[in-house]
C-alpha positions, 0 to 999 in steps of 0.5 A: 744143319738147319735149313735156312733161306735168305733174308730170313733173320733179324739178328745173326749171331756168329759163334757159339761160345759164352758171348754168342750164347748170351747174345742169341738168348737176349735177342730171342727174348727181345724178339719173342713178341710179334713185330707188328711192322714185320708182317705179323711174324715173330723176330728170328735169330740165327746162331752160326757155329762151326760145331753146334755140339760145342756151344757153351763149351768151357774151353779153359777153367771149368768154373763160373764167377769169382772176384768181380766176375761173380758180380757180372754173373749176378748182373746177367741174372738181373738182366734176364741172362742165360749164364746164371741159370746154366751155372746154378743147374750144373755147379758141383761146388759153390763158394763165395770168395772173400766172405770174411771181407765187406760185401763190395769185394765178395765174389760168388763162384761155382765149380761147374761140371763142364760137360753138363754146363754145355748141355744145359746152355744148349738145352736153354737155347733150345727153349727159344722157338725163334732161334735157328742154329746154322752149322758152318764157318762164316767166310765174309760179311755182307755190306749193303748201303753202308751197313752190315746186312748179312754173312756168307757161311761155308757149310757142308753143302757149300757157301750159303748167304744169310741176310739179317738186320744186324750181325753180332760177331763173337769169334772167341780164340778162333780167328786165325787161331794157332795153338802151341805146345813146346815147338809143336804148333797146330791151327785151331781155336781149341783142341780138336777144332779148326780155326776161322780164317776167312772172317779175319780177311773180311774184316781187314778188307773192310778197313778194320785194324786187327791185332794178335793176343795169346791165352793159355790153358793148363794140363788136365790130370787123371784123378785116380792117379793123384794122392788127394789124402796128402793134400789140403782140402778146399770144400764148398760153402755149407750153405751154397749161394746161387747166382740166379734169384730164380734158382731153388727159390723157396717160393719157386712154386708160387711163381710157377717156375717148376712148370717153365721148361727153361727153369724146371731143373733148378726150381726143383732143388738147389744145388742140382748136382752132387757137390765135390771138393777141390784140393790145393797143392803147390810148385816148388823150387825144384819145379821152378828150376826145371822150368828155368832150364827149359825156357828155350823150349817155351814158345813165350821165351824162344820167339815162337810167340810174340803176342802178349798173354794175360798178365793177371793169369800168367803161365807158370813159366811167366810166374817163375821168371817174373817172381824169381824170389818165390819158392812156390806157387799154389795150384788148385786141383779142381774136378771138371765133371762128375762124369769123367776122371779129369782134374783141372790144374788151376795155376800152371797154365803152360805151353811148355813141351809135354815132357817138361809138363810131366816133370812139372806136374810130378814135382808137386805134392800129391801128384808124384804119380799123376797121369796127364790126360791132356797137355796144356797149350797156348793159343794165339788169335786175331782180335779187333782193338776195341777203340773201333767199337762204341760202348754199345758194342757196335762198330764205328766203321760199320753200322749193324755189326756188333762185336762181343767177347775175346774179339774185343780183347777180353779174357774170361767167360763172364766178361764175354757173356756180359758183352754178348748180352749187351750186344744182343740187346743193342742189336735189336734196339738198333733194328727197332730204331730205339736208343742204344743202351750204355751202362755207366761205370756207376751202374754195372761192372758191365759198364766198367768193362765196356768203358775200359775197353773203349778208352784203353787199347788192351795190350793183353787179354782184359780181365775184370777185377773189383779194383777196376771199379771206383764205385764198387760199393754201389756195384755189389753182387747182392744188389744187382737186381735192385740196380738193373732188373727194373731197366731190363723189365722196361726194355723187354729183356726179361721173360715171363719167369724173370718178370714175375720174380722182378715184380714179386721181389720189388714188393718184398724189398719195399716191405723189408725196408718198411720194417727197417724204418719201424722195427726195434731190436734191444730197444734201438731202431733196427737200422741203428742196431744193424750197424753194431759189429755183433748184429747177427743176420739170422736175427735180422731175417727173423725180425724182417720176416715177422714184421713184413709177413713176407718170406721173400723179404727175409731171404737171399739177396733181398735181405743181403742188400738191405743189410749192406745198404744200412751198414755202409750207408755213410760210405754209399751216400758219399759215393753217390754224391761223387757220382752226381758230381761227375755226371755232367761229364758222363752225359756231355755227348761229343760230336761223332764227326769232330776232327780234334786236330781243329780244336784250337790249342789242343795238344797234338798227343791229345788230338791223335788219341781222341781221333783214334778212340772217338769217345762218345762223352766227355767222361770217356774222353777224360779216361783216354791215355794222353788226354789231360784236364786242360785238353778236356776244357778246350774240347768242352769249350769247342762243343759248347760253342758248336751247340750255341751256334746250332741253337741260334 
């Protein structure tokens, strides 16, 4: 355990999962420069975790990205995040989902080596000299002067009080975590790890409303006992696509990235690790009959678990009940690591008893003799319904306390990481007295995520989909740097390597667009030619490279963004006009102390909903369930009258 002293930290991050790792990384990057008003010392960050060796562990699916989730990871890269770098350094299969469809719904994904991934996250965090890792479980929150001022941590030596300017709480599934496999239950946030109990009581004592959610994981199989020859092979892409623009860049040497301790691994070559195939099997009517015959032993159906699970990633028993007419469900067999024989069964998350899981697994083609290395299980945990936070991730009840990840009701590594980065960014900005950062729904998938959380109470773990984003043509994976890197650079989020690439990429993008405006192909302008269905991207790359004299302009996301912008120009301009039309609502701030019950003519249902969620803007208010356009008009009139009275 690290040696610590009281009042020594600017930001305290609780939890070493994907949200906590990203929050610590962002805070460290923002605080890496000396604070002139802090006695000449560099800002310091503490990462408090029960087991530092489990930092960055992939508790469930050993993969990063996918549909909509991949866009979040690309946004993290543009914001200087950690996850894209770790994914690129440890991926064992890279594949872009929906490649045959339009760029708005394509999702980059990688199968990760889960052990290498956790080590890489820990290695990257280790490059931040202003980070101190503290081993222990947080028992309570310290409140002074109406704000969160520190935490009490139970360590091997006893309780240690850590003081800090801001606290980021990322508890994952550990708050009063309870695991279920059939009738057997065990306290814990994941296999072999104890739950966090004290923090739930501390939050409740401070007046926070708590709720329970449930998630689950499938069994793991021994690869040597599976007949892969009888199964459909699912290979990765012939030309793997990285998440980070810093990974395997053809100009990496130009940026000196190979000399950077944090980036040397991916700068040398990409992919870094040996690539592996995945495989597809399926359930059957016979398997479904086994599940139906044992539903009384399933915690979700015998009353043992009463909380809601993820509707969009259901357990196999839930699939069998909800889709009774289906004779089979696909199951993807995915390698978990190059170092072990473990296979992840993507598609049969379950909490059925072990003997039933064995019958289910051995009823699938290719798995007739499969050996289960670890049974699937469900886990229940406490969360804080997110109407109690702002879109900045800071709690409304307790200034200085920020919540990120599954504690806010989300599901998934990527959703957690996006919240973590935003929490770390805003924690530091709050300390500095700077304006908070809030992403709009038209600016980032992270903005869609946060807006959904603070305007709707999750009744099940929230998962991001492209269908949740009404402006998804503006929020593509290829243009994440164009959307966000400049702002991140201005905030100080980007470290030296990211900043160097940002400046270089901006110049390359400008050069590419000059070529677009002047070059011709087959006698027509390049922009017009690009809109032809037979326009080949490799020919575009050659024209851009020759016309700009810049290799970067014809490479990767710079080129993909250029092509997509031109091919979908009419649709993009239409979406931007729609964004402008709605901007007035999104920028009309609502008073934080307004009692909506006093708004004349406002319906009781709307007043109750608005008082509960306390929306920050009129736009947020418009998306709250129970609030209709006539309610918004009354609220807007009340706010305008208040502004006029203050002005006079």
